[in-house]
N, C-alpha and C positions, 0 to 999 in steps of 0.2 A: 361565463362561468368562472368562479374563483378557482385558481390552480395553486397548489402547494407542492413544492419540490422537496421531498425528504429522502432522496437517494444519492446523497453527496459522497458516499463511499464508492459509488460507481463512477461518478464524475461530478465536477463542480462547475458552476457558471464562471465564465472568465471575468476577472475583476476589471472594472472600467479603466483603472490606471494601467493595467496590463495591455488592454486593447489599444489605448492611446499610445503607449510606448512602442507597440509593434507597427503601427500604421506607416511611419516613414520607411521602414524596411520592407514593407509590402508595396510601397509606391515608388520611392525614389532611390533608396540606398540598396540597390539590387546587385551589387558586384559579387563576383565569385571570390570567396576568400582565398582561393589558390592562385588567383591572377596577380601579376606583379605590378599592374598599373594602379593608378590612384583609386579607382573604384574597388578593386580587389583588396588593396592595402587597408582601405577604410573598413571594409567588411571584416577582414581578418582582425583588425584592431578592436572592432566591436565584439567579436567572439571572445577575444582574450580578456577584454574588460569584463564581460559577463562571467567568464570563468573565474576571474579573480574575485568578483563579487560573491559568487556562489561559494567558493572556497573560504572566503572570509567569514561568512555566516556559520560555517562548520568548523572553523579553526583548523582547516586543512591547507595543503599546498595546492596552488592552481594546477600543477602538473598531475595531481591525484584525481582530478575531475575529468571524466571521459563522457562527452555528450553522446546520447543515443536517441533512438526513436521512442523510448519509453521504458517502463519497468520490465516488461517481458524480455526485450532484447538485452537489457542490462543483466537480468538474472541468467539468461542463456550465456552471456559472455563470461560470467563468473565460473560456471561449470566447465566451459571450454578451456579457460585458463588453468583452473584447478587440476583438470585431468591431463591436458596436453602439455602444459608448461611446468606445473608443480609436481606432477607425478603422483597425485592423490590416488590411493588404492581403496579407500572406503569413504562413504558419505553417510552422515547421520542427519536425519531430518525428522519431520513429524507428518502425520497423515492429515493435518488440517492446514498445511501450507497452501498458498495460492497455487493454482495449476501451473503457472509459469515456472514454479519451482518443482513441485512434486512430479509432474509429467516429464520435465526435463531430466530430473535425477533418475527416474525409472528408466528412461530411454538411454541415457549415457552410461548408466551402470550395466545395463543389459548388453549394449554394444561393445563395451570395453571390459566386460567380465569383472566388474568391481563389486566389492561388498557393499550392500545396501542395508542400513539399519534404521528402524523407526523408534524414536524415543516414546515411552509411554506418556499418556495424558492423565491428569488427575480428573476426578468427576466434574470439577468446575471448568475444565477446559485448559487449565494451565499445564505447561510442560512439567513433567516429574523430574526435578533437578537431580534427585538421588539416582534415578535410573540413568540419566545422562552421565553422571559420574561413573556408574558401572560400565556403561558402554565405552566411555573414553579409556577406562582403566584396563579393559579386557583384551586389548589388542595393541600391538606396536606398529600396525600398519599406518602409513601416512594418511591422515584423516582430515576431511572437511566437515564442519558442522554448519548446517544451514537452517536457521530458525527465524521466523519473521518477528519483527518488533511488535507490531500491532495486528491482530487478526481482523481481516476485512469483513467477516460475517458476525462474529460474536464479540469482538472488541477487546479480547484479553491482551494485556501487555506482557512482554517478556522482560525479565530483569537482565538487561544487556550487559551491565558491568559484571554481574555474577557469572554469566555464561562465558563472557570474554576471559575472565580469570581462570575458569575451569579449562577452557581451551588451551590457554597458555601453559597451564600446569602439565598438560598432556601433549604439548607440542602439536596441537591441532590448529588448522586454519579455521577462521570464523567468518561466515557470511550471514548478514541479516537483511531480509527484504524490508525496507523501511518506506515502502510506497504509501502506506496509510498514515505514517507518522511524520514524514519529512515536511518541514515547515509548520507542523502542528506542535512539535516539541523542539527544544534546543539540543544540539549535538556538539560536543567538544571532541573532535576526532584526534586531538593530541593526547587527551586524557583517556579516551576510550580506546583500548587496544583491540582494533578490529581490522580485518583485511579487506572486506568488501561490504559496501551498502549500496542499495539501489533506489532510484527515485523516478516518479512520473509526474510531470508538471500539472496535469489536468486534475490531480487530486487536491490541489491547493490553489485553485482559481487561476491557473495558467493554461496555456493552449494544449490541445491534444497533439500527440505525435512527437513529443520531445521529453527527454528525461536525462538521467546521467547514472553512470557507475562511478562510485568512489573506489579507486584502486590504490591501496597503500603503496607508497613509493618503494617499499622493500620488495615488492613483487613485480616481476617483469612478465609481460604477456606476449603471446603470439597473435597475429591478426585474426580477428573474428570475421570481419568482412574484408576480403581482398579487393584491391583495385586502386588504392592510393595511400598516401602517407598521413592522412588526416587522423586526428585524435591519437597522437603518440604511435601512429602506425597500426593501431588496433582496429580501426573502423574506417575503411575506405569509403569514399563517396563525398560529394559536396555537402557541406554542413547546412543544417536547417537554420539559417541565419535568424529569421524573424521568430522562429520557435525558441531558439536559445535566448534571444533578447527577452521574450515573454516569460520564459522560465525564471531568468534572473530577476526580472521586475516582480514577478509573483512572490518570490522568496523575500524580496525587499519589503513588499507590502505586508507579508505575513509576519516578518520578524520585527517590524516597526512597532506593532502593538500586540505582540503575541500573548502576553499575560491577560490583557483585556479581552482578547478574542477567546482565549481558553475559558475564562470565567463566564463569558456570555453564553458560549455553546454548552458548557457543563451545566449551567442553570437551566437551559432548555431541555437537556437530557433528563436531569433530575425532575423537572416539572412534568415531563411526559410520563416518566415512571410513576410518579405520584398520581397523576390523573388517570392513567390506565388502571391502577389498583383501585381507585375510588369509583370508577365508572363501569368497569367490566369485571364480572365475577370470574374467579378461577384463572386469572391471568398469571403467567409466570414468565421468567426471563432466562435466556440461555447465556452461559458464560458468567464471568465475574463482573458485576455492575458497580463495584466499589470504585470511587473516583481515583484512588491511588493505583489501582491495578487494572484499569480498563480505559480504552479510548473514550474521550469525552464526546466524540463525534458519532458513536454507534451504539444502538441498543437493539437487541434481537428478542422479539416478543413471542411467547408461546400463548396463543389465544385458546378460548374454549372450543371443544369439539363442535363441528357444524356439518350438516349434511351437504353443504355447498362450499366446503373448504377450497376446492379447486377454483372456485369463482371469486374468492375473496379479493385477491389482488386486482382482478378485472373490475370488480365492483368499486374498489377504491379508485382505480384509474378513471372509471366513468364519472365519479364524483369529483375528479380533479386532483387526486392525491397520488403523487409519484413515490413509490417505495419499492421494496424488493423482497423476494422470497429467499434470496441467497446472492451469490456473486453474479454481477452482470456479465462476467466473462463466461458464464455457463449458459447464457441465453441460447435458446434453440435446442438445448438438451432436454430430454425427458427424464433424466436422472435427477434425484433429489440432491440436496446439499451434502457434499462429501464432508463438510465441516461438522454439520449436525450429526451425521452418521458416525463420524470419528469420535464424538464425545458421547455417543449413545443417547442422544436426545429423543424426546417423544415426538416422532414425526407423524403420528396419527392425528395430531392437532395442527391447525394452521400456524405456520411460523412466518413472521414478518420482520424484516430488518428495516428500521428507520434510521437514517443517518443525516446529520445536521451540518450546517455551515454558518459562517458569520452573517449571512444574509437572511437567515430564518428568524422568525419572531415568535413570541408567546402566542400571538393570534393564530399563527400557522398550526401550532400544537393544539390549541383549542378547536380549530376547525377539523383537524384530523381525528381528534378524540370524539367529536360530535358525529362525524361520519361513521366511525367504527361502532360507537354506541348504538346509532340508528340501525346499522346493519344487523347487529345481534338482537336488537329488540324486534326486528321484523321477522322473527322466527327462523332465522338462519340456523339457530341452534337446534339440534335434535331433541 
């Protein structure tokens, strides 16, 4: 049976070049980076080479890159540093952030009796910048703003430079979860005045279980994981050597042909939108789908009402199509998408997220459209 993978916002297949780069560190180059003998020194050198490579792509300093187990840990580190080291008294975020942010913010604010504020959202899912200005201006409390760069469910992009400037005008710290956009867009962290960004390698054809926190050198942190002096003393524990190697290689592969990759995937997204409109009646889209304001990798589709809405994803899966009804991080939960609820979307209709990668083709889109069209033609609709 033909299988088409259109859930790349959840995770991406590992790039062949990344796999090949990791093999020696899985087989032979196994030294502990903290050991002082030649095996350990070689491993340590490999990590620092990878750190320099990652920093170079971001125009950051190597000392500003802290390797982690992924985006969730990196996000948690941000709030730990902000509250326990920087003395933040108020956190501003939005209700459509990833759960790694919104749940952590709710918990840390409750435990530390901090002020917690949600910025309003516009009908198209974008952050209301005017309301953010009001929130920043209304209090002199030391504040952290945490807003994601690219939403993992509806694809809306945040104007990073504009938000950064606002934060600086009001002496606020700024964190952006860049898990969906890292290695999909270029970042110049010398030009972009930001305190924290976070990354997970498996979102851009790297291995799972590794990511990083960018921590601006102007900020000092306390240990998040105790037990050793690794990663500037912030994260104790033996480093994930082969994962770090894979992360750095995945960034290299991504940035070597980024513009070509962007154009290829944007064309696939635009083609799918066009074909959905042409083949299925009353189809709609959540969020902002304009290329300049949305992730080229994600489209969230609102399909016609059907008596078998709960079975639609299952039906697609049986036909060989992998897609999602929301964030994969919410799997196992009976709750609907908090993102769609946050933008007051019509959740009485089936909502499906399709997300694309460099390995998808136009034929994949045609196959998915054909299956969807057949499903609705077989009287799935009331």
